[in-house]
Every structure is written in structure tokens, then in C-alpha cells.
Backbone as CSV, one residue per row, in Angstrom:
resi,resn,N_x,N_y,N_z,CA_x,CA_y,CA_z,C_x,C_y,C_z
1,UNK,312.930,88.501,-118.193,314.319,88.327,-117.459,314.892,89.145,-117.419
2,UNK,315.745,90.124,-116.558,316.707,91.162,-116.881,317.900,90.818,-117.477
3,UNK,318.540,91.629,-117.679,319.913,91.655,-118.966,320.756,90.849,-118.221
4,UNK,321.118,90.936,-116.894,322.073,90.128,-116.044,321.481,88.837,-116.103
5,UNK,320.493,88.828,-116.100,319.881,87.258,-115.661,320.181,86.337,-116.871
6,UNK,319.753,86.835,-118.272,319.633,86.623,-119.494,321.465,86.246,-119.861
7,UNK,322.002,86.955,-119.252,323.519,86.628,-119.452,323.987,85.592,-118.923
8,UNK,323.782,85.550,-117.544,324.127,84.705,-116.822,323.521,83.085,-117.043
9,UNK,322.211,83.154,-117.562,321.805,81.840,-118.315,322.258,81.336,-119.257
10,UNK,322.688,82.238,-120.449,323.381,81.715,-121.437,324.655,80.971,-121.226
11,UNK,325.479,82.362,-120.123,326.829,81.684,-119.661,326.856,80.254,-118.690
12,UNK,326.000,79.847,-118.036,325.592,78.910,-117.328,325.500,77.834,-117.888
13,UNK,324.535,78.133,-119.355,324.043,76.848,-120.533,325.313,76.473,-121.110
14,UNK,326.601,77.524,-121.531,327.229,77.091,-121.933,328.528,76.581,-121.371
15,UNK,328.542,76.571,-119.890,329.252,75.877,-119.155,329.105,74.618,-118.910
16,UNK,327.977,74.672,-118.364,327.366,72.700,-118.168,326.924,72.405,-119.289
17,UNK,327.212,72.764,-120.526,327.248,71.941,-121.257,328.446,71.474,-122.049
18,UNK,329.640,72.205,-121.839,331.177,71.759,-121.830,331.683,72.725,-122.910
19,UNK,330.836,74.118,-123.198,331.210,74.938,-124.249,332.501,75.672,-123.791
20,UNK,332.465,75.798,-122.553,333.764,76.453,-121.773,334.399,75.503,-120.692
21,UNK,335.669,74.951,-120.677,335.837,74.041,-119.811,336.236,74.664,-118.261
22,UNK,336.586,73.831,-117.637,337.183,74.142,-116.434,338.638,74.694,-116.377
23,UNK,338.499,75.827,-115.737,339.722,76.505,-116.107,339.928,77.700,-117.208
24,UNK,338.918,77.642,-117.969,339.019,78.376,-118.888,338.882,79.795,-118.678
25,UNK,339.454,80.897,-119.132,339.003,81.944,-118.496,337.785,82.757,-119.299
26,UNK,336.935,83.350,-118.944,335.990,83.896,-119.856,336.519,85.545,-120.116
27,UNK,335.737,86.347,-120.677,335.890,87.725,-121.459,335.772,88.193,-120.213
28,UNK,336.899,89.203,-120.242,337.163,90.543,-119.201,335.748,91.599,-119.579
29,UNK,335.605,92.072,-118.152,334.273,92.963,-117.975,334.359,94.126,-119.391
30,UNK,335.153,94.688,-119.760,335.249,95.829,-120.857,334.792,94.891,-122.418
31,UNK,335.336,93.800,-122.718,335.529,93.137,-123.697,334.079,92.433,-123.689
32,UNK,333.654,91.711,-123.016,332.108,91.169,-122.850,331.387,92.162,-123.050
33,UNK,331.218,93.713,-122.480,330.308,94.633,-122.449,330.099,95.003,-123.818
34,UNK,331.792,94.956,-124.419,331.463,95.767,-125.581,330.808,94.633,-127.007
35,UNK,331.182,93.238,-127.021,330.756,92.190,-127.903,329.378,92.078,-127.719
36,UNK,328.665,91.697,-126.020,327.422,91.970,-125.827,326.501,92.981,-125.835
37,UNK,327.209,94.061,-125.970,326.364,95.226,-126.105,325.871,95.280,-124.655
38,UNK,326.104,95.449,-123.844,325.645,95.579,-122.407,326.794,96.661,-121.699
39,UNK,325.819,96.883,-120.268,326.662,97.530,-119.411,327.568,96.573,-118.948
40,UNK,329.129,97.290,-117.902,329.666,96.551,-117.662,329.450,95.997,-116.251
41,UNK,328.434,96.612,-115.584,327.870,96.262,-114.374,326.922,94.884,-114.680
42,UNK,326.190,95.121,-115.931,325.131,93.818,-116.063,325.992,92.344,-116.017
43,UNK,327.151,92.655,-117.040,327.832,91.528,-117.111,328.734,90.959,-115.471
44,UNK,329.047,92.239,-115.190,329.741,91.713,-113.383,328.635,91.303,-112.845
45,UNK,327.173,91.524,-112.727,326.289,91.260,-112.057,325.954,89.417,-112.288
46,UNK,326.098,89.523,-113.766,326.174,88.191,-114.715,327.283,87.060,-113.957
47,UNK,328.263,87.284,-113.579,329.146,86.953,-113.299,328.789,86.806,-111.465
48,UNK,328.421,87.293,-110.700,328.341,87.280,-109.380,327.462,86.293,-109.457
49,UNK,326.618,86.275,-110.240,325.067,84.906,-110.063,326.200,83.708,-110.064
50,UNK,326.739,83.406,-111.667,327.457,82.328,-111.617,328.400,81.834,-110.466
51,UNK,328.946,82.847,-109.786,330.036,82.325,-109.042,329.076,81.819,-107.617
52,UNK,327.810,82.558,-107.556,327.068,82.338,-106.394,327.079,80.648,-106.580
53,UNK,326.498,80.197,-107.918,326.543,78.851,-107.937,327.475,77.804,-108.088
54,UNK,328.515,78.209,-108.218,329.671,77.470,-108.104,330.261,77.544,-109.067
55,UNK,329.669,77.932,-110.178,330.332,77.568,-111.923,331.354,78.543,-112.107
56,UNK,331.813,79.912,-111.625,333.194,80.516,-111.948,333.419,80.747,-110.807
57,UNK,334.928,81.474,-110.310,335.766,82.169,-109.916,336.449,83.076,-109.976
58,UNK,336.133,84.457,-109.636,337.308,85.625,-109.828,338.111,85.660,-109.000
59,UNK,339.478,86.118,-109.546,340.526,86.625,-108.908,341.197,87.751,-109.289
60,UNK,341.393,88.716,-108.716,341.739,90.281,-109.192,343.269,89.668,-109.942
61,UNK,343.466,90.250,-111.058,344.843,90.292,-112.022,344.330,89.277,-112.842
62,UNK,343.887,88.048,-112.475,343.800,86.529,-112.883,342.692,86.634,-114.009
63,UNK,341.446,87.242,-113.246,340.049,87.077,-114.226,339.271,86.189,-113.489
64,UNK,338.297,85.731,-114.257,337.022,85.069,-114.052,337.197,83.940,-114.880
65,UNK,337.873,82.408,-114.109,337.541,81.129,-114.863,336.292,80.180,-114.461
66,UNK,336.390,79.226,-115.718,335.328,78.160,-114.946,335.679,77.628,-113.890
67,UNK,335.192,77.116,-113.020,335.549,76.054,-111.634,335.535,74.918,-112.199
68,UNK,336.138,74.356,-111.276,335.893,72.839,-111.661,334.688,72.446,-111.006
69,UNK,334.275,71.125,-111.990,333.264,70.697,-111.738,332.457,70.357,-110.195
70,UNK,333.944,70.031,-109.535,333.402,69.482,-108.366,332.772,70.472,-107.476
71,UNK,332.702,72.004,-107.896,332.240,72.843,-107.105,331.430,73.863,-107.427
72,UNK,330.571,73.001,-108.763,329.459,73.460,-109.239,328.339,72.915,-108.277
73,UNK,327.177,74.014,-107.855,326.011,73.715,-107.118,324.675,72.836,-107.501
74,UNK,325.445,71.580,-107.901,324.807,70.559,-109.235,322.958,70.756,-108.676
75,UNK,322.626,70.881,-107.268,321.099,70.621,-107.202,320.455,72.328,-106.931
76,UNK,321.042,73.277,-107.352,320.792,74.334,-107.277,319.665,74.371,-108.729
77,UNK,318.309,74.883,-108.617,317.611,74.819,-109.659,317.709,75.506,-111.072
78,UNK,318.276,76.928,-110.790,318.995,77.590,-111.816,320.043,76.154,-112.849
79,UNK,321.013,76.121,-112.010,322.014,74.746,-112.632,321.078,73.429,-112.902
80,UNK,320.248,73.095,-112.533,319.949,71.670,-112.998,318.482,72.309,-114.220
81,UNK,318.271,73.546,-114.558,317.291,74.177,-115.464,318.415,74.025,-116.778
82,UNK,319.624,74.645,-116.416,320.464,74.817,-117.802,320.893,73.573,-118.151
83,UNK,321.074,72.507,-117.042,321.731,70.822,-117.501,320.305,70.780,-118.471
84,UNK,319.201,70.774,-117.878,318.091,70.139,-118.708,317.867,70.988,-119.551
85,UNK,317.885,71.766,-120.015,318.151,72.426,-121.527,318.465,71.973,-122.593
86,UNK,319.598,71.148,-122.173,320.661,70.651,-123.191,320.004,68.846,-123.426
87,UNK,320.801,68.259,-123.596,320.578,66.826,-123.292,321.248,65.994,-122.595
88,UNK,320.902,65.721,-121.263,321.690,65.486,-120.553,322.731,63.897,-120.599
89,UNK,323.578,63.730,-120.180,324.420,62.279,-120.627,323.527,61.454,-119.879
90,UNK,323.415,60.293,-120.030,322.884,59.129,-119.647,323.690,58.932,-118.111
91,UNK,324.957,59.333,-117.895,325.539,58.912,-116.673,325.107,60.120,-115.674
92,UNK,324.847,61.273,-116.219,324.735,62.375,-115.311,323.620,62.407,-115.106
93,UNK,322.018,61.571,-115.637,321.115,61.330,-115.153,321.282,59.997,-114.029
94,UNK,321.747,59.469,-114.543,321.914,58.033,-113.255,322.367,58.335,-112.025
95,UNK,323.532,59.589,-112.150,324.108,60.210,-110.719,322.691,60.871,-110.185
96,UNK,321.831,61.857,-110.819,320.792,62.126,-110.385,320.348,61.616,-109.376
97,UNK,319.555,60.420,-110.396,318.929,59.225,-109.292,318.955,58.433,-108.494
98,UNK,320.484,58.397,-108.480,321.544,58.153,-107.415,321.291,58.572,-106.096
99,UNK,321.189,59.916,-106.367,321.346,60.873,-105.016,319.877,60.766,-104.450
100,UNK,318.395,60.871,-105.515,317.189,60.454,-104.996,317.397,59.331,-104.152
101,UNK,317.723,58.421,-104.758,318.071,56.643,-104.120,318.363,57.011,-102.779
102,UNK,319.130,57.245,-102.750,319.969,57.582,-101.364,319.301,58.593,-100.323
103,UNK,318.733,59.693,-101.012,317.565,60.884,-99.838,316.235,60.080,-99.552
104,UNK,315.398,60.072,-100.972,314.142,59.873,-100.913,313.529,58.829,-100.004
105,UNK,314.152,57.601,-100.304,313.709,56.497,-99.363,313.382,56.712,-97.750
106,UNK,314.727,56.973,-97.115,315.045,57.380,-96.029,314.118,58.673,-95.346
107,UNK,313.988,59.693,-96.173,313.105,60.642,-95.960,311.780,60.333,-95.699
108,UNK,311.284,59.382,-96.992,310.236,59.012,-96.217,309.895,58.017,-95.114
109,UNK,310.848,57.280,-95.139,310.646,56.834,-93.757,310.563,57.556,-92.662
110,UNK,311.157,58.571,-92.470,311.493,59.393,-91.607,309.910,59.866,-91.364
111,UNK,309.425,60.121,-92.766,308.499,61.114,-92.656,306.978,60.341,-92.062
112,UNK,307.001,58.425,-92.047,306.177,57.885,-91.714,306.337,58.306,-90.113
113,UNK,307.222,58.126,-89.697,307.545,58.267,-88.147,306.932,59.441,-87.875
114,UNK,306.875,60.693,-88.195,307.116,62.148,-87.670,306.227,63.160,-88.390
115,UNK,305.359,62.698,-89.057,304.597,63.250,-90.291,303.687,63.774,-89.479
116,UNK,302.853,64.974,-89.314,301.844,65.820,-88.488,300.516,65.846,-89.605
117,UNK,299.537,65.623,-89.084,298.628,65.663,-89.809,298.241,66.832,-91.233
118,UNK,299.182,68.187,-90.844,299.009,69.182,-91.809,299.909,68.768,-92.908
119,UNK,301.287,67.988,-92.512,301.687,67.503,-93.757,300.730,66.402,-94.270
120,UNK,300.433,65.744,-93.712,299.738,64.682,-94.803,298.481,65.257,-95.307
121,UNK,297.879,65.987,-95.259,296.909,66.534,-95.633,297.448,67.349,-97.198
122,UNK,298.791,68.252,-97.099,299.653,68.878,-97.758,299.917,67.710,-99.238
123,UNK,300.210,66.385,-98.272,300.764,65.528,-99.583,299.568,65.395,-100.414
124,UNK,298.210,64.545,-99.920,297.144,64.054,-99.981,296.783,65.610,-101.431
125,UNK,296.700,66.614,-100.644,296.029,67.696,-101.593,296.786,67.620,-103.064
126,UNK,298.089,67.751,-103.054,299.189,67.315,-103.984,298.697,66.318,-104.750
127,UNK,298.622,64.953,-104.158,298.306,63.898,-105.132,297.063,64.330,-105.849
128,UNK,296.030,64.729,-105.295,294.609,65.020,-105.960,294.738,66.150,-107.147
129,UNK,295.853,67.114,-106.956,295.778,68.324,-107.967,296.774,67.590,-109.186
130,UNK,297.713,66.368,-109.163,298.611,65.724,-109.833,297.821,65.179,-110.812
131,UNK,296.806,64.401,-110.289,295.353,63.409,-110.515,294.697,64.246,-111.562
132,UNK,294.247,65.645,-110.943,293.615,66.276,-112.022,294.301,67.212,-113.018
133,UNK,295.284,67.589,-112.745,295.998,68.342,-113.590,296.505,67.585,-114.798
134,UNK,297.315,65.888,-114.399,298.139,64.941,-114.793,300.071,65.888,-114.903
135,UNK,300.698,65.053,-115.197,301.938,65.655,-115.112,302.391,65.856,-116.494
136,UNK,301.486,66.579,-117.708,301.604,67.113,-118.332,301.556,68.138,-118.647
137,UNK,301.098,68.699,-117.693,301.168,70.298,-117.482,301.963,70.794,-116.609
138,UNK,302.110,72.166,-116.535,302.810,73.132,-115.320,301.886,72.834,-113.896
139,UNK,301.079,73.057,-113.992,300.058,72.513,-112.832,300.351,71.164,-112.463
140,UNK,300.630,70.004,-113.002,300.234,68.886,-112.523,302.228,68.649,-111.728
141,UNK,302.845,69.341,-112.904,304.553,69.135,-112.228,305.017,70.037,-110.966
142,UNK,304.141,71.367,-110.537,303.912,72.001,-109.400,303.618,71.008,-108.359
143,UNK,302.459,70.462,-108.686,301.699,69.795,-107.694,302.555,68.377,-107.153
144,UNK,303.562,67.871,-108.291,304.034,67.013,-108.174,305.609,67.216,-107.283
145,UNK,305.893,68.490,-107.234,306.850,69.347,-106.662,306.525,69.477,-105.438
146,UNK,305.285,70.035,-105.133,304.549,70.161,-103.482,304.506,68.979,-102.671
147,UNK,304.160,67.797,-103.430,304.342,66.334,-102.778,305.507,66.126,-102.453
148,UNK,306.533,66.345,-102.791,307.977,65.689,-102.276,308.042,66.969,-101.430
149,UNK,307.963,67.773,-101.599,308.404,69.113,-100.689,307.838,69.065,-99.032
150,UNK,306.260,68.511,-99.509,306.039,67.812,-98.239,306.291,66.826,-97.450
151,UNK,306.708,65.674,-98.254,307.325,64.671,-97.753,308.696,64.878,-96.867
152,UNK,309.391,65.690,-97.600,310.778,65.883,-96.969,310.479,66.943,-95.428
153,UNK,309.712,67.888,-96.128,309.225,68.563,-94.886,308.919,67.099,-93.532
154,UNK,308.149,66.846,-93.916,307.509,65.607,-92.987,308.360,64.859,-92.155
155,UNK,309.782,64.571,-92.848,310.868,63.566,-92.620,311.520,64.468,-90.712
156,UNK,311.259,65.892,-90.656,311.363,66.420,-89.877,313.032,66.676,-89.077
157,UNK,313.866,66.541,-90.744,315.074,66.405,-90.558,315.492,67.998,-91.289
158,UNK,316.086,69.034,-90.510,316.347,70.309,-91.359,317.556,70.147,-92.021
159,UNK,318.425,68.914,-92.357,319.044,69.223,-93.503,318.368,68.765,-94.584
160,UNK,317.638,67.319,-94.578,317.047,66.997,-95.772,316.223,68.075,-96.210
161,UNK,315.224,68.968,-94.823,314.353,69.967,-95.974,315.466,70.856,-96.628
162,UNK,316.700,71.255,-96.433,317.136,72.228,-97.155,317.538,71.709,-98.670
163,UNK,317.135,70.250,-98.936,317.501,69.598,-100.307,316.257,69.787,-101.194
164,UNK,315.144,70.242,-100.473,313.575,70.439,-100.980,313.998,71.148,-102.368
165,UNK,314.406,72.139,-102.438,314.426,73.193,-103.704,315.060,72.388,-105.122
166,UNK,315.861,71.487,-104.482,317.085,70.744,-105.253,316.152,69.570,-105.738
167,UNK,315.682,68.821,-104.605,314.948,67.372,-105.328,313.690,68.057,-105.726
168,UNK,313.312,69.363,-105.840,311.982,69.077,-106.450,312.307,69.772,-108.102
169,UNK,313.474,70.498,-108.345,313.846,71.232,-109.473,313.996,69.710,-110.347
170,UNK,314.781,68.503,-109.517,315.420,67.369,-110.380,314.007,66.739,-110.772
171,UNK,312.806,66.639,-110.068,311.698,66.007,-109.962,310.751,66.450,-111.750
172,UNK,310.794,67.983,-111.210,310.192,68.643,-112.662,311.213,68.565,-113.813
173,UNK,311.850,68.923,-113.980,313.206,68.607,-115.007,313.431,67.411,-115.784
174,UNK,312.869,66.245,-114.982,313.304,64.881,-115.393,311.905,64.614,-115.805
175,UNK,311.045,65.091,-115.491,309.476,64.910,-116.384,309.314,65.939,-117.712
176,UNK,310.087,67.098,-117.729,309.949,67.904,-118.433,310.637,67.120,-119.632
177,UNK,311.889,66.780,-119.513,312.747,65.869,-120.174,312.329,64.829,-121.134
178,UNK,311.301,63.765,-120.055,310.897,62.873,-120.916,309.534,63.331,-121.767
179,UNK,309.050,64.620,-121.396,307.749,64.707,-121.988,308.384,65.667,-123.532
180,UNK,309.488,66.035,-123.170,309.886,66.316,-124.382,310.572,65.521,-125.931
181,UNK,310.475,64.275,-125.264,310.658,63.150,-126.469,309.743,62.390,-126.956
182,UNK,308.703,62.224,-126.121,307.483,61.618,-126.214,306.468,62.019,-125.170
183,UNK,305.232,61.697,-125.247,303.881,61.391,-123.928,304.342,60.344,-123.358
184,UNK,304.295,60.831,-121.733,304.770,60.210,-120.499,304.184,58.933,-120.822
185,UNK,305.155,57.390,-120.803,304.262,56.094,-121.162,303.697,55.447,-119.894
186,UNK,304.112,56.054,-118.508,303.636,55.497,-117.680,302.668,56.559,-116.389
187,UNK,301.627,55.979,-116.021,301.081,57.133,-115.149,301.754,56.762,-113.775
188,UNK,302.409,57.657,-113.143,303.228,57.956,-111.980,302.605,58.309,-110.659
189,UNK,301.589,58.441,-111.150,300.305,58.593,-109.841,300.268,57.643,-108.689
190,UNK,300.103,56.211,-109.651,299.904,55.336,-108.205,301.433,55.090,-107.238
191,UNK,302.035,55.333,-108.118,303.500,54.948,-107.076,303.429,55.862,-106.325
192,UNK,303.028,57.304,-106.470,303.095,58.364,-105.276,302.314,57.855,-104.272
193,UNK,300.940,57.486,-104.816,299.878,57.123,-104.000,300.247,55.955,-102.734
194,UNK,301.338,54.949,-103.056,301.630,53.715,-102.332,302.693,54.919,-101.586
195,UNK,303.223,55.633,-101.934,304.462,56.257,-100.859,303.356,56.950,-100.383
196,UNK,302.570,57.639,-100.311,301.303,58.631,-99.254,300.621,57.628,-98.381
197,UNK,300.292,56.567,-98.977,299.618,55.511,-97.751,300.420,55.077,-97.291
198,UNK,301.816,54.680,-97.531,302.824,53.936,-96.070,302.708,55.541,-95.263
199,UNK,303.263,56.640,-95.355,303.160,57.553,-94.499,302.025,57.620,-93.958
200,UNK,301.217,57.875,-94.667,299.607,58.250,-93.796,299.744,56.921,-92.593
201,UNK,300.009,55.789,-93.144,299.546,54.931,-91.978,300.735,54.762,-91.012
202,UNK,301.934,55.637,-91.186,303.059,55.502,-90.420,303.954,54.329,-90.561
203,UNK,303.781,53.534,-91.847,304.683,52.351,-92.253,306.278,52.813,-92.418
204,UNK,306.863,53.040,-91.865,308.247,53.536,-92.180,308.849,52.451,-93.413
205,UNK,309.073,51.065,-92.874,309.278,50.184,-93.508,308.813,50.281,-95.306
206,UNK,307.230,49.855,-95.106,306.637,50.422,-96.648,306.889,51.569,-97.225
207,UNK,307.065,52.830,-96.464,307.245,54.061,-97.089,308.496,54.154,-98.095
208,UNK,309.635,53.316,-96.941,310.928,53.348,-97.941,311.227,52.425,-98.788
209,UNK,310.141,51.470,-99.211,310.163,50.781,-100.148,309.262,50.939,-101.716
210,UNK,308.029,52.033,-100.968,307.525,52.477,-101.930,308.125,53.581,-102.819
211,UNK,308.795,54.346,-101.814,309.786,55.650,-102.578,310.929,54.881,-103.225
212,UNK,311.642,53.848,-102.718,312.382,53.288,-103.755,312.456,52.641,-104.785
213,UNK,310.793,52.218,-104.667,310.368,52.058,-106.461,309.655,52.819,-107.041
214,UNK,309.389,54.366,-106.524,309.201,55.406,-107.440,310.065,55.312,-108.059
215,UNK,311.254,55.727,-107.317,312.498,56.630,-108.068,313.204,55.520,-109.411
216,UNK,312.882,53.637,-108.886,313.395,53.535,-109.519,313.006,53.196,-110.804
217,UNK,311.437,53.419,-111.026,310.449,53.376,-112.135,310.953,54.282,-113.091
218,UNK,311.036,55.552,-111.967,311.303,57.010,-112.838,312.723,57.337,-113.441
219,UNK,313.491,55.998,-113.270,314.841,55.745,-113.721,314.490,55.201,-115.107
220,UNK,314.077,53.725,-115.017,313.867,53.069,-116.195,313.038,54.209,-116.929
221,UNK,312.270,54.809,-117.180,311.210,55.610,-117.768,312.296,56.764,-118.500
222,UNK,313.210,56.889,-117.768,313.819,58.435,-118.795,315.283,57.523,-118.809
223,UNK,316.018,56.424,-118.832,317.277,55.875,-118.978,317.287,55.712,-120.910
224,UNK,316.037,55.146,-121.002,316.046,54.564,-122.622,316.314,56.309,-123.655
225,UNK,315.926,57.339,-123.297,315.591,58.501,-123.866,317.370,59.601,-123.419
226,UNK,318.141,59.165,-122.687,319.361,59.810,-122.625,320.308,59.501,-123.663
227,UNK,321.195,60.695,-124.352,322.005,60.360,-124.798,323.356,59.943,-124.192
228,UNK,324.462,59.085,-125.424,325.762,58.833,-124.516,326.467,60.385,-124.064
229,UNK,327.364,59.993,-123.345,328.416,61.094,-123.029,328.824,61.974,-124.992
230,UNK,329.053,61.211,-125.875,329.949,61.650,-126.725,328.871,62.125,-127.545
231,UNK,327.384,61.931,-127.484,326.455,62.478,-128.147,325.691,63.966,-128.016
232,UNK,326.108,64.399,-126.850,325.154,65.197,-126.339,325.802,66.569,-126.990
233,UNK,324.447,67.112,-127.303,324.486,68.318,-127.822,324.827,69.427,-127.459
234,UNK,326.074,70.592,-127.892,326.046,71.414,-126.982,325.549,72.889,-127.614
235,UNK,325.548,73.499,-126.917,325.047,75.094,-127.721,326.182,76.066,-127.562
236,UNK,326.211,76.720,-128.520,327.278,78.043,-128.282,326.841,79.152,-127.919
237,UNK,327.840,79.712,-127.033,327.790,81.088,-126.627,328.928,81.923,-127.414
238,UNK,328.677,82.509,-128.261,330.063,83.115,-129.427,330.641,84.230,-128.732
239,UNK,332.018,84.214,-128.697,332.775,85.130,-128.112,332.954,86.241,-129.205
240,UNK,332.497,85.802,-130.707,332.423,86.593,-131.896,331.857,87.751,-131.602
């Protein structure tokens, strides 16, 4: 990772962890570059990365402040990664799965009505790779993301398709989170197979129901592992 990317990562983790609060002023270029022993250009580029993700906002004369959480691009893959490097709160995890429950069952229903042979092939290929590699491996988790990406693509809805990277990151990082605590307790591949079978058969009602079950079961798997908000482990990004 290049220097500005490393600095953006560390600052991003510090922000999403609550180490820096919304409205808090970050270090200026000169002070930050001296303390971090990096160039002002690298620090400025790191702030640009964070600004593009909605985490900070810079204004002339006032400096760079942490943005209100409502402005954060929560589905940005990097932001999700930074959140899951810590211990996400139970409420945050529940909110993420609420989004999935809103989006994915309807996407599955649309996919059942609109999917092409090529999209069905991609979903089936992803399923086979998930079974071959298992979700305990990087290859298996990538196949899981490929499955959900193919399904969103099959919905034929351009607005849903733009959620592909965010949904894929959510799927991958929640699995990594589960594996951080213990081996996977349940094989999720049969749940994906039921979604696939319904989509391939063109049964929108069954596809919607199968995807709802898949998301609900995934939430049940992860909820006991989450920490309450007050117990979240925070990282420190030292100003000293």
C-alpha cells in the first residue's frame, strides 16, 4: 500500500471507530506531515481519499473536520473494511442486514423474471466454486461475492446493480467477522442453492422467499458474536 493509502486507512479506521468524533478537527498538513514523517502531499492525498468517501470535509481557513455519520458512504468497500477491522456493534450489524433484507429479496425476484442464460451460468459457476473452496477461504468468499454480483446484475435494474460492490463487501466482511470468532457453524451453500434454483426456474416468489431466508439465517449466525455499542474495541491513531 502506498503511503497516502496507509495514512487514509489509519485515519479511516480511527474515524469509524469513534476515535475522532463528527465535527472534530483533524491535524493540519504541516503538523500532520511532521508527526507522521510523511510529505504534505501524501497527507493531502489521504484526506482526499477520505473526503471522497464522505468521512471528512475540508474548508478554507477552518481546516478538515470529521463529517457527520449521515454523510459517510457506509457501503463503500473501504469503509466497510475499516468498520470490520474492529468489532462492529450489534446495532450496526443489524442495520447492515436490514439493508440486505430490503434489497436482495426483491433483486432475487427480479432476477428470476429477467435473468439470462449467461447470468444463470455465472451464478451456478460461483456456487460450484463456493462448494469447492468453502467460505473459510479467500477463493470461496470471492465466489460468494460473484454469486451475489451475478444476481444483482440479473435483476436488470441499473440502480440495484450500482450496489454490487457494497453488497459484495458486506457479504465478504460479515463472513470474515464470523470466522474471526470461530469456525463457521453452518453451511450456507444450501441456502444459496435454493436461491439459485428459484432464479433458474423463473419463480420470483420462491426466489424472494429463499433470499429472505438466506439473509435472515446469516443474521442469526452473526448476532451472538457482536459486541454491544458500549463494549466496542477502539483503535488509537496517536497525535503524539
